[in-house]
C-alpha positions in Angstrom: 106.2 143.0 165.3 106.5 144.8 169.1 110.3 146.0 167.8 108.5 147.7 165.0 105.9 149.3 167.1 108.5 150.8 169.7 109.3 153.1 167.1 106.5 154.4 166.2 106.9 154.3 162.6 105.5 152.7 159.8 107.8 150.3 157.8 108.5 148.7 153.8 110.0 145.7 154.8 111.6 144.0 151.9 112.6 140.6 152.0 115.5 139.7 150.0 119.1 137.6 150.1 119.4 134.6 152.1 116.9 132.3 149.9 113.9 132.5 148.4 111.0 133.9 150.9 108.2 130.8 149.9 110.1 128.2 151.4 110.1 130.1 154.8 106.9 128.0 156.6 105.6 131.6 158.1 105.9 133.6 155.1 101.8 133.9 154.2 101.5 134.3 158.1 103.6 136.9 158.6 102.7 139.1 155.9 99.4 139.0 157.2 100.5 140.7 160.5 103.0 142.7 158.9 101.0 144.1 156.5 98.2 145.3 159.0 100.3 148.3 159.4 102.9 147.9 157.4 104.1 147.6 154.0 105.8 144.6 152.4 107.8 143.9 149.2 110.0 140.7 147.9 112.2 139.1 145.6 111.2 135.4 144.9 111.6 132.9 141.7 107.7 132.7 141.8 107.5 128.6 141.6 106.6 128.0 144.9 102.8 126.2 144.9 102.4 129.1 147.7 102.0 131.6 145.9 97.9 131.3 145.3 98.0 131.3 148.9 99.7 134.7 148.8 97.6 136.5 146.1 94.2 135.7 148.1 95.6 136.4 151.3 97.7 139.3 150.8 95.9 142.8 150.3 97.6 144.1 146.9 97.3 147.2 148.0 100.0 146.6 151.1 102.5 145.8 148.8 105.0 147.9 147.2 106.3 145.2 144.6 107.7 141.6 144.0 110.5 141.6 141.9 110.1 137.8 140.1 113.5 136.8 139.6 113.7 135.6 136.0 116.7 133.2 135.2 115.0 132.0 131.9 117.8 129.0 131.4 117.0 127.6 134.9 113.4 127.7 134.4 113.4 125.9 131.2 115.8 123.4 132.4 113.7 122.4 135.3 110.3 122.6 133.4 109.1 125.4 135.4 108.6 128.7 133.3 105.0 127.7 132.6 104.8 128.1 136.3 106.6 130.9 136.7 104.4 132.9 134.3 101.2 131.3 135.6 102.1 132.9 139.1 103.0 136.1 137.6 99.6 136.6 135.9 97.9 135.5 138.9 99.6 137.8 140.7 99.0 140.6 138.0 95.3 139.8 137.7 95.1 140.0 141.8 96.2 143.9 141.8 100.0 142.9 142.6 102.9 145.2 141.2 105.0 142.5 139.6 108.5 142.9 137.8 110.0 140.3 135.8 114.1 140.5 136.2 116.9 138.7 134.4 120.2 139.1 135.4 122.1 140.5 132.7 125.0 137.6 132.8 127.4 138.3 129.4 126.5 134.7 127.7 123.1 135.8 127.9 123.4 138.4 125.2 122.6 136.1 122.5 119.5 135.5 124.0 118.2 138.6 125.0 115.7 139.2 122.4 114.2 135.4 122.6 113.7 135.7 126.2 112.0 139.3 125.9 109.9 138.0 122.7 109.2 134.3 125.0 107.7 136.8 127.4 106.4 139.6 125.7 103.7 137.2 123.9 102.7 136.5 127.4 101.8 139.9 128.1 104.9 140.2 130.2 107.7 143.1 129.7 111.1 141.4 130.6 113.6 143.8 132.5 117.7 143.3 133.0 119.3 143.8 136.3 123.1 144.3 135.4 125.3 141.4 137.1 127.7 142.1 139.3 131.0 139.9 139.6 133.4 138.7 137.1 133.4 136.6 133.8 136.4 135.3 131.7 138.9 138.1 133.0 136.3 141.4 133.1 135.2 143.1 136.0 131.4 143.9 136.0 129.0 146.1 135.7 132.4 148.1 134.7 132.7 145.6 131.4 130.0 146.0 129.5 130.2 148.2 126.0 127.9 150.9 124.9 126.7 148.0 122.3 125.5 145.7 125.2 124.0 148.0 127.2 122.2 148.9 125.2 120.8 145.4 123.9 120.2 144.8 127.3 117.9 147.5 128.5 120.3 150.2 130.3 120.5 153.1 127.8 122.7 154.1 125.0 125.9 153.6 127.2 128.1 151.8 130.1 127.6 155.1 132.3 123.9 154.6 132.2 125.0 151.1 134.2 127.0 152.8 136.5 125.5 156.4 137.1 123.6 155.2 140.4 126.2 153.1 141.5 128.8 155.8 141.2 128.1 156.9 145.1 131.6 158.7 146.3 131.0 161.1 148.2 127.1 161.8 147.8 124.5 161.8 150.6 122.5 158.7 151.9 119.8 157.8 153.9 121.2 154.9 154.7 120.7 154.0 158.6 118.4 157.1 158.8 115.0 155.6 157.5 116.3 152.4 156.2 118.8 149.6 157.0 119.4 145.7 156.4 118.6 142.8 158.8 120.6 139.4 158.2 119.2 136.3 159.1 120.2 136.8 163.1 118.1 139.7 163.5 120.8 142.4 163.5 120.1 145.5 161.5 123.0 147.4 160.0 123.0 150.4 158.0 123.6 148.6 154.9 125.4 145.7 153.6 128.6 147.3 152.9 128.7 149.7 155.6 129.3 147.1 159.3 127.5 149.6 162.2 124.8 148.1 164.0 121.7 150.1 164.5 120.0 147.4 166.4 118.1 144.0 166.0 114.4 143.3 165.1 113.5 141.2 168.4 114.2 144.2 170.7 115.3 147.4 170.2 116.1 149.6 166.5 117.7 153.0 166.7 117.8 154.8 163.6 120.5 157.4 163.1 120.2 161.4 164.1 121.9 162.1 161.2 122.2 161.1 156.8 126.0 160.1 155.7 128.1 160.9 152.8 129.1 157.7 151.1 132.8 156.7 151.4 132.8 154.1 149.1 133.9 154.2 145.2 131.3 151.5 144.4 128.1 150.8 145.9 126.2 147.6 145.0 122.7 148.6 146.4 122.6 152.3 146.6 119.8 153.4 148.8 119.1 157.0 147.8 118.3 155.3 144.2 115.9 152.3 145.6 113.6 154.2 146.8 113.8 158.0 145.8 111.3 159.5 147.7 112.4 158.1 151.1 115.6 159.6 150.1 113.7 163.3 149.4 111.6 162.6 152.2 115.0 162.1 154.4 116.5 165.1 152.9 113.5 167.6 154.0 113.3 166.1 157.7 116.6 165.9 159.0 118.2 168.6 160.2 121.6 167.5 161.1 124.7 168.2 158.8 125.1 165.0 157.0 128.9 163.2 158.4 131.3 162.3 156.4 132.8 159.0 156.2 136.1 157.7 155.3 138.0 154.7 154.3 139.4 154.9 157.4 136.2 155.1 159.5 135.8 151.6 157.4 139.1 150.0 158.5 138.1 150.8 161.8 134.9 148.8 161.8 136.4 145.9 160.2 139.1 145.9 163.3 136.6 146.2 165.6 134.4 143.7 163.7 137.7 140.6 164.2 138.5 142.4 167.7 135.0 141.1 169.1 135.2 138.0 167.3 138.4 137.3 168.2 137.1 138.2 172.5 134.1 135.8 172.1 133.9 133.8 175.3 137.7 135.8 176.4 135.1 139.0 176.1 132.9 137.5 178.7 136.1 136.1 181.1 137.7 139.8 181.0 134.0 141.8 181.5 134.1 139.1 184.8 137.6 139.3 185.8 139.4 142.1 184.2 136.5 144.6 184.1 138.8 147.3 184.1 141.0 146.3 181.4 137.6 145.5 179.4 136.1 148.9 180.1 138.9 151.0 178.6 138.8 148.5 175.1 134.9 149.7 175.4 135.6 153.4 176.1 138.8 153.9 173.3 135.9 151.9 170.9 133.5 153.7 171.7 135.4 157.2 171.7 136.5 156.2 167.8 133.2 154.7 166.5 131.6 156.7 164.4 128.7 158.1 165.9 124.8 158.2 165.5 
């Protein structure tokens, strides 16, 4: 919390990836503290017995949204579908913004209407999100047909699925007013661009400029995830966006491999051959992507 306060900013913290949030023993206590000043959102499978406690303890006005991952086949197999639906409706009743979302895995195409009907009769609209991966030799989401896109609710054709993920040479606010934190607290520009901007346990230094995306395909485009935040960045930032290239990404990977290889040897160099270590750091700083 001290790190957040040092920035003098109000944060929206999204808990996603790395496991089920409700399995964290202090999740609710942490959310109580965070939401005194900041906002939260998260992705959950919504089957935890702690959902009721969360619904009663947390102010829904400080929770932007809860994405309830509906792995329907697994919920039915484990006989947890009723638990999921009960918790969904409980949160909704308490005033939380909740969305039921299933991954559009290709084999589920024949189940779409059944799933939607199953949820709709309980007052819940089920959404589908694109599958990212390979199935039967085809790479998704590129391989969705127009018919499949329409059935899953993405739009009339496959272009509707891909549009927001084709970010090459588009301006993005990654690292400017948002970032991604890993399990060790390290904060980076985004999950695909390995530029570190701080750590949640000591300091976060956001970049002074926006970036021009170097990626042909982005799994999680920040400029699309939170449009108001992106528009705010466009209005505020007076510095010319920095153009990143494949060469920048290549350098980042090289630096990462060198740092990993140095390990304890790096400490040894600092202690015994400080000039050699300093030369490496100076070289890296010279060719590092500037903030």
